[in-house]
C-alpha positions in Angstrom: 106.2 97.9 81.5 108.9 99.5 82.9 111.6 96.6 84.4 115.5 96.5 85.5 117.2 96.0 82.0 119.2 92.8 82.4 120.5 92.4 78.7 120.7 92.4 75.2 119.8 89.5 72.8 120.3 90.1 69.3 119.8 94.3 69.8 116.2 93.5 72.3 116.4 94.6 75.5 115.5 92.0 78.5 113.4 93.0 81.2 112.9 91.8 84.4 109.5 93.3 85.9 109.3 94.1 89.6 107.1 91.4 90.0 108.4 88.6 88.8 110.7 89.0 91.6 108.1 87.8 93.7 106.3 85.1 90.9 109.9 83.0 90.8 110.4 82.3 94.6 106.8 81.5 94.9 107.1 79.1 92.0 110.2 77.3 93.2 108.0 76.9 96.3 105.2 75.2 94.5 107.0 72.7 92.9 109.4 72.0 95.7 106.9 71.2 98.4 105.0 68.8 96.0 107.4 67.4 94.4 105.6 63.7 95.2 102.7 65.0 93.2 105.2 65.9 90.3 106.9 62.5 90.3 103.7 60.1 90.0 102.6 62.8 87.1 105.6 62.2 85.2 106.2 58.0 85.9 102.9 57.5 84.8 103.3 60.5 81.8 106.4 59.4 81.0 107.3 56.4 82.5 110.8 58.1 84.3 111.2 55.9 87.4 112.0 58.5 88.9 112.2 57.3 93.4 110.2 60.1 95.3 112.4 59.1 98.6 116.0 59.9 96.5 114.3 63.8 96.0 112.7 64.4 99.2 115.4 64.9 101.1 116.9 67.9 103.3 117.2 71.4 100.8 116.9 68.7 97.5 113.0 69.7 96.5 114.0 73.5 96.9 117.0 73.4 94.8 114.7 71.5 92.0 112.0 73.7 92.6 114.6 77.0 92.0 116.0 75.1 88.9 112.2 73.6 87.3 111.2 77.7 88.3 114.5 78.9 86.2 114.1 76.7 83.5 110.7 77.3 82.8 111.1 81.3 82.8 114.2 80.3 80.6 111.6 78.6 78.0 109.0 81.9 78.6 112.0 83.9 77.5 113.0 81.9 74.1 108.8 81.8 73.2 108.9 85.5 73.3 112.5 85.4 71.5 110.0 83.4 68.8 107.3 86.2 68.7 110.1 88.8 68.7 112.6 87.1 66.0 109.6 86.9 63.4 108.7 89.9 63.8 111.7 91.9 62.9 111.9 89.5 59.7 108.8 91.3 58.6 110.4 94.7 59.8 108.7 95.6 63.2 111.1 97.0 66.0 110.5 95.6 69.4 110.7 97.7 72.1 111.8 94.9 74.9 111.2 91.4 76.1 109.8 91.5 79.8 109.9 88.8 82.1 106.6 89.7 85.0 103.7 87.9 87.5 102.2 86.3 84.5 105.2 85.3 82.4 106.5 87.2 79.3 106.0 89.6 77.2 107.1 91.5 74.2 106.8 95.2 73.1 106.0 96.3 69.5 106.0 99.5 68.3 103.5 98.6 66.0 101.0 95.9 66.5 101.4 94.3 63.1 97.7 94.6 60.6 98.7 92.2 58.0 97.1 88.9 59.0 99.3 86.8 57.6 102.2 88.9 59.5 100.3 88.7 62.7 99.7 84.6 62.3 103.4 84.1 61.5 104.5 86.3 64.8 101.8 84.8 67.1 102.3 81.1 66.3 106.4 81.2 66.6 106.2 81.8 70.1 103.7 78.4 71.0 105.6 76.5 67.9 109.3 77.6 70.3 107.4 75.8 73.5 107.2 72.9 71.7 110.4 73.1 70.2 112.0 73.3 74.3 109.6 70.9 74.8 111.6 68.5 72.5 114.9 69.3 73.7 114.0 68.9 77.3 113.1 65.8 76.6 115.1 64.2 74.8 118.0 65.2 77.6 115.1 63.7 79.5 115.8 60.5 77.6 119.4 60.6 77.7 120.0 60.7 80.8 121.8 58.3 82.6 119.4 56.1 85.1 119.4 57.4 88.6 119.9 61.0 88.3 116.6 61.5 89.2 117.4 65.4 89.8 118.1 65.7 85.8 115.1 63.3 85.1 112.6 65.0 87.4 113.7 68.9 86.2 113.6 68.2 82.0 110.9 65.5 82.3 109.1 68.5 84.1 110.1 71.2 81.3 109.3 69.2 78.9 105.8 68.3 80.2 104.9 72.2 81.0 106.4 73.8 77.6 104.0 71.4 76.2 101.4 72.2 78.4 102.0 76.3 78.2 102.4 76.0 74.5 98.2 74.3 74.1 97.2 76.9 76.8 98.8 79.9 74.7 96.9 78.8 71.8 93.5 79.0 73.6 91.8 81.8 71.6 91.9 84.4 74.3 92.6 87.4 72.9 95.2 88.8 73.2 97.5 86.1 73.8 98.6 84.3 70.9 95.1 81.7 69.8 93.4 85.1 70.2 95.8 86.6 67.7 95.5 83.4 65.7 92.1 83.9 65.7 92.2 87.8 64.6 94.6 86.9 61.8 92.4 84.3 59.9 89.1 86.7 61.3 90.5 89.5 59.0 91.2 87.5 56.0 87.5 88.2 55.1 87.1 91.5 57.1 88.3 94.8 58.1 91.0 94.3 61.1 89.2 96.6 63.4 85.9 94.6 62.7 88.3 90.9 63.3 89.7 92.9 66.8 86.6 93.9 68.1 85.0 89.8 67.5 88.6 88.3 68.5 88.4 90.7 71.8 84.5 89.6 72.5 85.7 86.2 72.1 88.7 86.6 74.6 86.6 88.5 77.4 84.2 85.6 77.0 87.4 83.3 77.9 88.8 85.4 80.6 84.8 85.5 81.9 85.6 81.6 82.7 88.9 81.4 84.0 88.3 83.7 86.5 84.6 81.4 87.3 87.2 78.9 87.3 90.1 80.7 89.5 87.5 81.7 91.8 85.5 78.4 92.4 89.1 76.6 93.1 90.2 79.0 94.8 93.7 80.0 92.1 94.6 83.2 92.6 96.9 83.1 89.2 94.0 81.7 87.4 92.5 84.8 88.2 95.0 87.6 87.7 95.6 85.8 84.1 91.7 86.3 83.4 91.4 89.8 84.9 94.4 90.7 82.5 92.8 89.4 79.5 89.6 90.8 79.7 91.7 94.5 80.5 93.8 94.1 77.6 91.1 92.6 75.1 89.0 95.5 76.1 91.7 98.2 75.8 93.4 96.7 72.3 90.1 96.4 70.8 89.5 100.2 71.9 93.1 100.8 70.3 92.2 99.4 67.0 88.4 101.2 67.0 90.3 104.6 67.6 92.9 104.0 64.8 90.6 103.2 62.2 88.6 105.7 62.8 91.3 108.2 62.5 92.3 106.8 59.5 93.1 110.1 57.0 92.7 112.7 60.5 95.1 115.1 61.0 95.3 117.2 63.8 94.4 119.9 61.5 91.7 118.5 61.4 90.5 118.4 65.3 92.8 121.3 66.6 91.1 124.1 68.3 92.3 126.7 66.4 95.0 129.7 67.4 92.4 132.5 67.0 90.1 130.5 69.7 93.0 129.9 72.2 93.5 132.2 75.4 97.5 132.8 76.1 99.6 134.4 78.4 102.3 136.1 77.9 106.2 135.2 79.7 106.1 138.7 81.4 102.4 138.1 82.9 102.4 138.3 86.9 101.2 134.6 88.7 98.4 136.9 90.6 97.1 138.3 87.3 96.9 134.6 85.8 95.2 133.2 89.2 92.4 136.0 87.8 92.3 134.8 84.2 92.0 131.8 85.1 89.1 131.9 87.8 87.2 134.5 85.7 88.2 132.5 82.1 86.8 128.9 84.0 91.2 127.6 82.2 93.0 125.6 84.5 96.5 126.1 82.2 97.4 127.9 79.2 100.3 128.1 76.3 103.1 131.0 77.1 104.1 132.9 74.1 107.1 135.4 73.3 105.5 137.2 70.1 103.8 134.2 68.2 106.3 131.7 69.6 105.0 128.9 72.0 107.8 129.0 75.1 106.2 127.1 77.9 103.4 125.9 79.6 101.8 126.8 82.6 98.8 125.3 84.6 97.3 125.9 87.8 99.4 123.6 90.0 102.5 126.0 88.5 100.6 128.7 89.9 99.8 127.4 93.4 103.7 126.7 93.7 104.0 130.3 94.4 102.2 131.8 97.9 99.8 134.2 97.9 101.6 137.4 99.2 104.1 136.5 96.8 102.3 136.1 93.9 102.5 139.8 92.5 106.0 139.5 92.4 106.2 136.6 90.6 106.1 136.0 86.7 105.1 133.1 84.3 108.1 132.6 83.4 109.0 132.0 86.8 107.0 128.8 87.1 105.8 127.5 83.6 106.8 124.5 82.1 109.3 124.7 79.4 110.2 121.2 78.6 106.5 121.1 76.2 105.7 118.8 73.6 104.0 119.2 70.8 103.3 118.2 67.5 102.5 119.9 63.7 99.0 120.5 62.4 100.1 117.8 59.5 100.6 115.0 62.7 97.7 112.2 61.9 95.4 111.8 65.2 96.0 108.5 65.9 100.0 109.7 66.6 98.7 112.8 68.7 96.7 110.9 71.3 99.1 107.8 71.6 101.7 110.8 72.5 99.3 112.6 75.5 99.2 108.4 76.6 103.2 108.2 76.3 103.8 111.7 78.4 100.7 111.9 80.7 99.3 114.8 79.5 95.7 115.3 78.7 96.8 118.5 75.9 99.4 119.7 73.3 100.1 122.9 71.6 100.3 122.4 67.3 103.2 124.2 66.4 104.1 124.9 62.5 108.0 124.5 61.1 108.6 128.1 62.7 107.5 126.9 66.2 104.5 129.3 66.2 101.5 128.3 68.2 99.1 127.4 65.5 96.2 125.7 68.0 96.1 123.1 71.1 94.6 119.7 70.7 92.9 118.0 73.4 91.6 114.5 74.8 88.3 115.8 74.7 88.6 117.3 71.1 89.9 113.8 70.1 86.9 112.3 71.4 84.9 114.6 70.1 85.6 114.0 66.9 85.6 110.3 67.4 82.4 110.3 68.5 81.3 112.5 65.2 83.1 109.7 63.0 81.2 107.1 64.3 78.2 108.6 63.6 78.9 109.6 60.0 80.6 112.9 60.2 83.5 113.7 58.1 86.9 115.7 58.9 85.4 118.7 57.4 82.5 118.5 60.0 85.0 117.5 62.9 87.1 121.2 61.8 83.4 123.0 61.8 82.3 121.9 65.4 85.7 122.9 66.4 85.6 126.0 65.6 82.3 126.9 66.8 82.8 124.2 69.9 81.3 125.0 73.6 85.1 125.3 75.6 87.6 126.3 72.9 90.8 125.6 74.7 90.4 124.7 77.4 93.3 123.1 79.4 
C-alpha cells in the first residue's frame, strides 16, 4: 500500500495513505458531534465526573474531536510498531508502516511461517494497545479535578485503545486474532492447511460483520468486512501457491528457448505486425545473437502509424528495461516478480544474459494445477515441452 512518507522510525518508513486524510477529519467530526453521549459513557464507566456543558461551547467539541482522533491514530501507529519491533527481533524485514482508512498496516517483506514467531508478532500489537490504554488511564487518574478537556481526551483514549485491542483479537484472519489462531493451528498441521482453516474462519467473521454493518447502516464496518474477506482469500491463495511451488524452479515450468518465437532488433515493425497476425502472438523477446536486448509488444507496434511501419525497426519501439529471472529462480519468486512489476510473463536468461526460455502466469497456473493433482516437476517440464501454445505472450 503506497502513501506519502512522513518519516522513518527505527529504520521503518512511516507513510500516510490518502484515505487517512479522509478518515481523520471524519473521526474528529464524529467524536466532536457526540461529545455528550461519549461523556455519559465515560462518566458511567470511569466515574470521570465530566461536566458535558463545559465541553459543548464554541469550537471546543471540534478541538476535542481532533485531539482524540489524532491520539487514536498515534495509538494505532504504536500498535503497528509493536508488531514490527517483535518481527525485527526475529529477523524479519519491515517494508513500511502505513496509516490508512482502516487504521494501520505493517508491511513485511516475508510473512513468518514459524508458528511461535507469528504468535508473538501477532499478539504484540494488542499488548501495546492495552499498554497505551493503561498509560492514558494513568494520565486520566492524575489529571486535576476540573480539567474536563484532559479528562475527556485521555479517558476516551484509555477506553478505546482497550476496546480496539479486544476487537483486534477476534479470530478474523488476517486480523491479529486470526493470525494467533493460524499460529496455534500451525503447531500440529502444515502451515498452508492452517492458513486455509484460519482464512475460512476469517471469511465467516467478515460475512457476519458485513451483515451487522448493513443492518445498522455502519459503512465503516461494511468496508472492514470487505477488506477482511478479500485479504483472507488473498493470503490463503498466496500460501497455497507457495506450498505448492516449494522446490519448483523456473526451469521446471518455463517454455524452453527451442519453442519460443523471437525477433531481432532490425525486424521492421510491418514484418512484426505480420508475424503477430500469422503466429497469433502479441509480444516477442528481442535478441541480438543469443542475448536478450528487449521485449516488443503489440502496444509498442501500434505506436507507429501504418504508413511508417516499413521504415521503423523493432529497436525503435521495443522496451529495453526488461525484468528477467534465471532458470534457477524458484517459481514462487517468479510469480511475485510478475505481480510487483505488473507483467504477465518474464524472460529467463542464464548467467551470460543469453535467453533460455520464457515463463508466464499461464505456465505457472498450469504447473499449479498439475501439482495439485499429484504431479511432479518432471511432469510439468514434460508438459511444457509439448504445450499447446509455447511462448504465447
